[in-house]
Every structure is written in C-alpha cells, then in structure tokens.
N, C-alpha and C positions, 0 to 999 in steps of 0.2 A: 796276203800278197807280198811275197818276199822279193826285194830288189837288191841289187848289188849297191854297195856304198857309192860307187862311181856314178850310178844313176841319180842318187840323191844330190850329189855335187852338181851334176848336169842340170837337174831341175832348178837349182838356184843360180846356175850360171857362174859357178866358182870353181877354182882348181884345188887339188889336194894340197898344194903348197900355200894356199891362202891362210892367213891367220884368223883368229876368232873375230876380230873387229871387222875385217873385210867381209866375212861370211854374214855377220850380223847386219851390216849395211846392205848387202845384197838381199837378204831376207826382208828387211824393212821396206826396201824399194818395191819389191815384188808384192808384198802385203798391201802396200798403199795402192798399187796398181790393180790388183785383183780382188781386193776385199769386196764381198757382195754388196755392202752398203755404198761403196763408191763406184762399182762397176756393174751396171745392169745387164750385161751380156749373159747369155744362157749358160756358158761354161765357166763363169767366174767362181761359183761356189766350189765346183770340182777342182779347178785350178788352185784355189786357196787351200783346199784340203791337202792337195799334193805338196804345195809349198810348205805348209805346216808340218806335214809328215817328214819331209826332207830335212827341214831345220831341226826337228826333234832328234832324228837319227844321227845327224852330223854332230849336234851338241852332245849326244850320248857318247860318241866316240872321243870327243875332247875331254869329257868328264872321266873317262876310264884311263886316260893317259897320266 
C-alpha cells in the first residue's frame, strides 16, 4: 500500500515544515490516544497501525537528509 509522504504527515496532523521534535510529540499524543490497550474502540488497532507506519515513513525521510 503505497502512500504519498503528504498522506503520512496528514495522518499525524503535522506539516512538512515541522521539526523532528514536533512530529515526535504529535506521534506520542496519537499513540496514547489510539493504543489498543488504552482505547477499546473497534478501529483503534487499525488506527494505531496507520500512525506507526506514518511515523516510520516520516522518520526515514529525516534519516536520509
């Protein structure tokens, strides 16, 4: 499932211009909100997987710079 990088930024609710610290804070906030251990809703696991994927892809972009 290939996505554009902009979709990963949107998943985390951050902008291209945001720094690593801001992106990490956004990821951690979403992870606390949607982690399946803390959120019993039906879609929490899928949402958490999308959040994790988005964070990994964005981090990989920073690592290549």
